[in-house]
SEKOLSE-917093 format. One record per residue (C-alpha): x, y, z; residue in one letter. Coordinates in steps of 0.02 Angstrom, whole numbers, plus 50000, padded with zeros to 5 digits. Example, Ala and Ser with C-alpha at 12.3 -4.5 7.8 and 13.67 -1.06 7.14 Angstrom:
<rs>
(r (50615,49775,50390),'A') (r (50684,49947,50357),'S') 
</rs>
This chain:
<rs>
(r (48779,51751,50494),'M') (r (48780,51877,50324),'F') (r (48873,51718,50214),'E') (r (48724,51677,50108),'S') (r (48693,51873,50079),'L') (r (48867,51903,50045),'T') (r (48891,51765,49916),'D') (r (48718,51815,49834),'R') (r (48780,52008,49823),'L') (r (48952,51961,49749),'N') (r (48875,51864,49617),'Q') (r (48764,52016,49563),'V') (r (48941,52114,49559),'F') (r (49030,51997,49465),'T') (r (48880,52002,49316),'Q') (r (48900,52204,49326),'L') (r (49101,52194,49322),'R') (r (49077,52096,49149),'R') (r (49006,52232,49066),'R') (r (49102,52396,49000),'G') (r (48969,52506,49008),'K') (r (48790,52499,49108),'L') (r (48619,52528,49046),'S') (r (48464,52579,49143),'E') (r (48415,52405,49109),'A') (r (48569,52327,49180),'D') (r (48556,52431,49336),'V') (r (48360,52380,49365),'D') (r (48417,52191,49326),'A') (r (48553,52191,49459),'A') (r (48441,52293,49582),'L') (r (48327,52150,49555),'R') (r (48427,52022,49614),'E') (r (48495,52136,49770),'V') (r (48304,52157,49830),'R') (r (48275,51971,49824),'L') (r (48446,51937,49911),'A') (r (48408,52065,50047),'L') (r (48219,51995,50071),'L') (r (48285,51826,50074),'D') (r (48416,51883,50209),'A') (r (48258,51935,50315),'D') (r (48280,52120,50289),'V') (r (48124,52218,50320),'H') (r (48034,52261,50159),'Y') (r (48013,52450,50184),'S') (r (48209,52436,50215),'V') (r (48249,52353,50060),'V') (r (48120,52451,49958),'K') (r (48200,52630,50027),'K') (r (48376,52553,49995),'F') (r (48355,52485,49812),'T') (r (48274,52649,49770),'A') (r (48409,52764,49843),'G') (r (48550,52646,49745),'V') (r (48438,52662,49596),'R') (r (48430,52853,49591),'E') (r (48617,52875,49603),'R') (r (48658,52728,49493),'A') (r (48569,52794,49337),'V') (r (48626,52968,49342),'G') (r (48782,53048,49287),'A') (r (48871,52985,49443),'E') (r (48891,52818,49345),'V') (r (48889,52875,49169),'S') (r (49045,52983,49180),'R') (r (49131,52846,49299),'A') (r (49301,52764,49218),'L') (r (49225,52602,49293),'N') (r (49034,52612,49297),'P') (r (49030,52427,49397),'A') (r (49144,52488,49529),'Q') (r (49041,52657,49543),'Q') (r (48888,52560,49562),'V') (r (48971,52449,49708),'I') (r (49043,52606,49787),'K') (r (48878,52671,49789),'I') (r (48789,52508,49860),'V') (r (48912,52511,49993),'H') (r (48874,52704,50045),'E') (r (48692,52667,50055),'E') (r (48713,52516,50161),'L') (r (48826,52611,50267),'I') (r (48676,52748,50267),'S') (r (48533,52601,50315),'T') (r (48640,52537,50444),'L') (r (48651,52708,50532),'G') (r (48776,52801,50632),'E') (r (48861,52731,50767),'P') (r (48841,52809,50937),'E') (r (48927,52777,51100),'R') (r (48895,52758,51283),'L') (r (48844,52905,51385),'N') (r (48997,52907,51496),'L') (r (48960,53091,51561),'T') (r (48887,53156,51734),'G') (r (48900,53105,51908),'E') (r (48982,52928,51942),'K') (r (48927,52788,51958),'P') (r (48840,52804,51780),'R') (r (48716,52678,51756),'V') (r (48699,52559,51621),'I') (r (48524,52461,51629),'M') (r (48524,52298,51506),'L') (r (48340,52248,51479),'V') (r (48280,52106,51343),'G') (r (48187,51944,51345),'L') (r (48249,51782,51410),'Q') (r (48384,51696,51300),'G') (r (48431,51837,51222),'S') (r (48606,51821,51304),'G') (r (48579,51981,51423),'K') (r (48685,51923,51564),'T') (r (48838,51855,51429),'T') (r (48825,52034,51374),'A') (r (48832,52120,51547),'A') (r (48990,52031,51577),'A') (r (49058,52063,51402),'K') (r (49025,52259,51430),'L') (r (49098,52255,51598),'A') (r (49258,52182,51516),'R') (r (49269,52299,51383),'L') (r (49235,52456,51494),'L') (r (49356,52401,51617),'R') (r (49485,52369,51475),'S') (r (49481,52558,51456),'Q') (r (49492,52609,51640),'G') (r (49327,52616,51714),'E') (r (49303,52551,51881),'R') (r (49142,52431,51847),'V') (r (49020,52358,51967),'L') (r (48899,52221,51912),'L') (r (48715,52217,51980),'A') (r (48632,52039,51978),'A') (r (48448,52115,51964),'A') (r (48371,51950,51911),'D') (r (48310,51846,52031),'P') (r (48195,51731,51941),'Y') (r (48282,51648,51805),'R') (r (48358,51494,51898),'P') (r (48554,51526,51923),'A') (r (48553,51697,51838),'A') (r (48634,51769,51985),'V') (r (48763,51634,52006),'Q') (r (48812,51634,51819),'Q') (r (48832,51837,51836),'L') (r (48949,51800,51988),'V') (r (49052,51664,51894),'T') (r (49055,51784,51743),'L') (r (49109,51934,51852),'G') (r (49239,51828,51923),'G') (r (49303,51798,51756),'T') (r (49325,51965,51691),'V') (r (49373,52033,51878),'G') (r (49215,52145,51911),'V') (r (49129,52138,52086),'E') (r (48956,52093,52060),'V') (r (48825,52146,52200),'F') (r (48693,52032,52261),'T') (r (48559,52031,52379),'D') (r (48416,51892,52378),'S') (r (48324,51989,52510),'R') (r (48278,52134,52394),'L') (r (48176,52151,52245),'N') (r (48274,52205,52088),'P') (r (48216,52393,52097),'P') (r (48285,52413,52286),'E') (r (48439,52295,52232),'L') (r (48479,52410,52099),'V') (r (48468,52565,52212),'Q') (r (48576,52463,52346),'K') (r (48691,52430,52217),'A') (r (48716,52624,52162),'Y') (r (48730,52667,52322),'E') (r (48868,52548,52339),'Q') (r (48935,52606,52191),'G') (r (48954,52785,52268),'I') (r (49023,52720,52426),'K') (r (49172,52616,52333),'G') (r (49211,52737,52195),'G') (r (49158,52658,52047),'Y') (r (49131,52741,51901),'S') (r (49010,52624,51808),'I') (r (48850,52524,51865),'L') (r (48803,52388,51746),'I') (r (48620,52322,51805),'A') (r (48576,52161,51715),'D') (r (48380,52168,51739),'T') (r (48267,51995,51734),'A') (r (48185,51960,51562),'G') (r (48032,51865,51515),'R') (r (47988,51742,51385),'S') (r (47883,51863,51314),'Q') (r (47858,52048,51357),'M') (r (47728,52080,51495),'D') (r (47659,52209,51609),'D') (r (47758,52142,51741),'T') (r (47913,52149,51672),'L') (r (47884,52335,51604),'M') (r (47825,52392,51768),'D') (r (47979,52323,51865),'E') (r (48092,52408,51728),'L') (r (48004,52581,51751),'K') (r (48022,52567,51939),'A') (r (48212,52543,51921),'I') (r (48220,52689,51802),'T') (r (48137,52792,51936),'R') (r (48264,52740,52066),'K') (r (48434,52757,51987),'V') (r (48402,52859,51825),'K') (r (48503,52769,51697),'P') (r (48626,52844,51572),'A') (r (48603,52724,51459),'D') (r (48464,52586,51440),'I') (r (48520,52453,51312),'L') (r (48417,52328,51236),'L') (r (48493,52160,51210),'V') (r (48427,52068,51063),'V') (r (48455,51884,50984),'D') (r (48515,51935,50793),'S') (r (48444,51766,50743),'M') (r (48255,51789,50788),'V') (r (48250,51891,50624),'G') (r (48102,52024,50603),'Q') (r (48038,51970,50776),'E') (r (48192,52078,50843),'A') (r (48115,52230,50765),'L') (r (47943,52206,50867),'H') (r (48044,52164,51027),'I') (r (48133,52329,50991),'A') (r (47982,52438,50970),'E') (r (47891,52345,51121),'G') (r (48037,52393,51244),'F') (r (48040,52567,51150),'R') (r (47858,52609,51207),'D') (r (47895,52566,51389),'T') (r (48059,52629,51430),'V') (r (48184,52757,51345),'T') (r (48294,52651,51260),'L') (r (48476,52740,51201),'T') (r (48541,52579,51115),'G') (r (48541,52405,51049),'L') (r (48652,52256,51081),'I') (r (48640,52146,50957),'L') (r (48692,51963,51001),'T') (r (48741,51789,50914),'K') (r (48805,51899,50757),'M') (r (48920,51745,50729),'D') (r (48773,51624,50707),'G') (r (48698,51543,50546),'D') (r (48542,51634,50530),'A') (r (48495,51755,50383),'R') (r (48548,51940,50476),'G') (r (48423,52035,50424),'G') (r (48380,52127,50601),'A') (r (48553,52193,50592),'A') (r (48523,52288,50442),'I') (r (48336,52336,50474),'S') (r (48332,52374,50657),'I') (r (48415,52547,50648),'R') (r (48305,52616,50508),'S') (r (48130,52540,50572),'V') (r (48148,52579,50779),'T') (r (48269,52734,50764),'G') (r (48368,52651,50905),'V') (r (48550,52648,50872),'P') (r (48660,52487,50884),'I') (r (48799,52500,50994),'K') (r (48879,52338,51007),'F') (r (48887,52184,50933),'L') (r (48921,52011,51004),'G') (r (49012,51909,50878),'V') (r (49050,51750,50990),'G') (r (49038,51646,51145),'E') (r (49197,51709,51214),'G') (r (49199,51838,51359),'I') (r (49306,51962,51238),'D') (r (49185,51937,51082),'A') (r (49104,52101,51094),'L') (r (49120,52227,50944),'E') (r (49100,52411,50956),'V') (r (48974,52447,50835),'Y') (r (49038,52521,50667),'D') (r (48934,52530,50512),'P') (r (49070,52559,50374),'R') (r (49150,52394,50437),'R') (r (49001,52284,50453),'L') (r (48948,52355,50273),'A') (r (49126,52291,50207),'S') (r (49090,52135,50284),'R') (r (48921,52105,50217),'I') (r (48978,52150,50044),'L') (r (49133,52040,50056),'G') (r (49263,52182,50064),'M') (r (49346,52116,50237),'G') (r (49369,52204,50381),'D') (r (49543,52246,50400),'V') (r (49534,52368,50552),'I') (r (49446,52241,50642),'G') (r (49565,52115,50607),'L') (r (49712,52214,50673),'I') (r (49628,52253,50829),'E') (r (49603,52073,50859),'K') (r (49782,52037,50832),'A') (r (49845,52183,50950),'E') (r (49728,52100,51078),'A') (r (49785,51926,51062),'A') (r (49973,51954,51010),'F') (r (50107,51966,51145),'D') (r (50187,52141,51069),'L') (r (50360,52096,51146),'E') (r (50362,51920,51082),'G') (r (50292,51965,50905),'T') (r (50416,52086,50872),'Q') (r (50563,51968,50926),'N') (r (50497,51840,50820),'Q') (r (50487,51964,50673),'A') (r (50660,52015,50693),'A') (r (50710,51817,50708),'R') (r (50611,51809,50538),'M') (r (50691,51945,50452),'M') (r (50863,51886,50495),'S') (r (50819,51733,50423),'G') (r (50810,51627,50596),'K') (r (50641,51564,50567),'F') (r (50616,51403,50675),'S') (r (50463,51282,50719),'L') (r (50460,51372,50898),'E') (r (50411,51511,50805),'D') (r (50300,51424,50691),'F') (r (50197,51362,50835),'A') (r (50196,51510,50920),'A') (r (50103,51590,50777),'Q') (r (49980,51470,50757),'M') (r (49940,51484,50960),'K') (r (49913,51674,50922),'Q') (r (49809,51654,50774),'I') (r (49698,51544,50873),'R') (r (49694,51673,51019),'K') (r (49606,51794,50876),'M') (r (49453,51694,50881),'G') (r (49360,51568,50775),'P') (r (49433,51530,50623),'I') (r (49279,51579,50540),'S') (r (49265,51753,50601),'Q') (r (49456,51794,50540),'I') (r (49401,51728,50354),'F') (r (49247,51849,50370),'D') (r (49385,51986,50401),'M') (r (49493,51959,50268),'L') (r (49499,52061,50099),'P') (r (49520,52040,49920),'G') (r (49612,51891,49862),'N') (r (49668,51835,50031),'L') (r (49471,51814,50079),'G') (r (49440,51724,49922),'K') (r (49582,51606,49951),'V') (r (49522,51587,50131),'A') (r (49358,51530,50049),'Q') (r (49416,51375,49975),'Q') (r (49454,51293,50143),'V') (r (49321,51268,50267),'S') (r (49338,51353,50430),'P') (r (49323,51183,50527),'Q') (r (49454,51112,50419),'D') (r (49573,51264,50451),'A') (r (49532,51253,50646),'E') (r (49569,51052,50639),'K') (r (49737,51081,50550),'Q') (r (49795,51213,50662),'L') (r (49765,51103,50821),'K') (r (49839,50957,50734),'L') (r (50007,51062,50687),'T') (r (50015,51115,50871),'E') (r (49996,50930,50921),'A') (r (50139,50873,50806),'I') (r (50274,51018,50855),'I') (r (50232,50977,51041),'S') (r (50281,50799,51003),'S') (r (50463,50858,50954),'M') (r (50606,50902,51060),'T') (r (50679,51069,51082),'R') (r (50826,51027,50972),'E') (r (50703,50961,50839),'E') (r (50601,51119,50845),'R') (r (50754,51230,50834),'R') (r (50847,51122,50694),'E') (r (50717,51054,50580),'P') (r (50848,50989,50472),'D') (r (50888,50845,50587),'I') (r (50708,50776,50565),'L') (r (50750,50617,50470),'N') (r (50632,50471,50426),'A') (r (50665,50381,50610),'S') (r (50629,50546,50696),'R') (r (50450,50574,50598),'R') (r (50373,50417,50627),'R') (r (50413,50437,50823),'R') (r (50347,50613,50821),'I') (r (50190,50553,50737),'A') (r (50165,50405,50842),'R') (r (50193,50537,51002),'G') (r (50053,50653,50918),'S') (r (49930,50506,50867),'G') (r (49936,50563,50679),'V') (r (50015,50481,50523),'D') (r (50186,50516,50464),'V') (r (50100,50604,50307),'Q') (r (50017,50735,50422),'D') (r (50205,50779,50493),'V') (r (50267,50787,50317),'N') (r (50125,50895,50276),'R') (r (50162,51017,50425),'V') (r (50344,51011,50369),'M') (r (50311,51074,50200),'K') (r (50195,51211,50264),'N') (r (50339,51267,50372),'F') (r (50471,51257,50228),'R') (r (50337,51362,50132),'E') (r (50329,51481,50265),'A') (r (50527,51483,50282),'Q') (r (50527,51521,50096),'K') (r (50412,51670,50116),'L') (r (50523,51751,50273),'M') (r (50669,51738,50153),'K') (r (50597,51827,50018),'T') (r (50534,51952,50118),'L') (r (50701,51961,50201),'Q') (r (50771,51990,50017),'K') (r (50636,52114,49953),'T') (r (50608,52214,50112),'G') (r (50428,52184,50090),'G') (r (50396,52247,49915),'R') (r (50248,52168,49824),'G') (r (50155,52104,49967),'L') (r (50018,52220,49955),'P') (r (49976,52138,49800),'K') (r (49896,51997,49893),'I') (r (49768,52118,49937),'F') (r (49703,52166,49773),'G') 
</rs>
């Protein structure tokens, strides 16, 4: 979502790095470009004004003039001011009597029902007993969608077509008490626009069950309209947090930067993909680093931990370090990388030189290459996967036919495999010394 903004900011930073000393005019010129980049990304003008003023106040003072590397100091200031603008993270209120009610509100099309299931999955993974309440009887198939998603994440869904939404949520709450559930997530109805009927219904639900959290689900691709939506709901119910969905989209993304500052409502979660596991706990430091092209190593590690089989990975690592790196290990690595999510998201999280190298390859090409590699290796016999040296020209032609590719594609995969083998041998000899340089 922030690709265009990231590119423009990095152009500004590149210009700053070319100057040994920074004058006040240099800082003003850089901030002019930063201001234009933020406005073009649909960041609210008042937020842009406050942000650039904060950066300038610090950047033209002693903090920069006394720095050994003034340009890096300005970038550090921009990073810190961006974190401040994005707002401090706040967590769900998981105290008090059980079940604690989390009510999701929002307009139709914001991804509310999917967000309910994603949140249920996340809380279940943290040891909570979660019950979902299907309180949207108006949108066609909304109840069935939640039931299906609930089955996918292993969470029970309370439904009753005879009850109106406030009564249904109350009954679900009573069921939660009887069943020993710790969390009740209510997926409420949305409308194509805010109206009195919708707001009255939400008020009635809050009177029935007194939610611990009321989270507004907002489509981040609607730009500054997200701010108006948040303000409209905030004036009717006591919003305690936001879930910004579709953060993996190709819109300008300014709502994510503006919304906390303008509305005062904290962001609690980000929807970063269509997968049921694509919900991140909001962390302004990590988001700021990604916006500025600094990567998100912590997020990358978390994705890897969730996707990788620990025992299998340890066994692979042991074989690699002993010099026994086969095509079976290579294929297993490809599958684990694909389980981490869309390649574009992984590229966004890569820091330093790794991120620059990744940007030279389109995510679509990388995804295609991963699938092609898996298909080619799957067309090999077990003996060929374990003993790649036996792959002569005849065998390679057979593998190409079996996987529906050209022999050149098979040769390319083998070349990549050999390069990976060389890397493993280097790591074996050096013990990994020098590897951190790639993160520079």
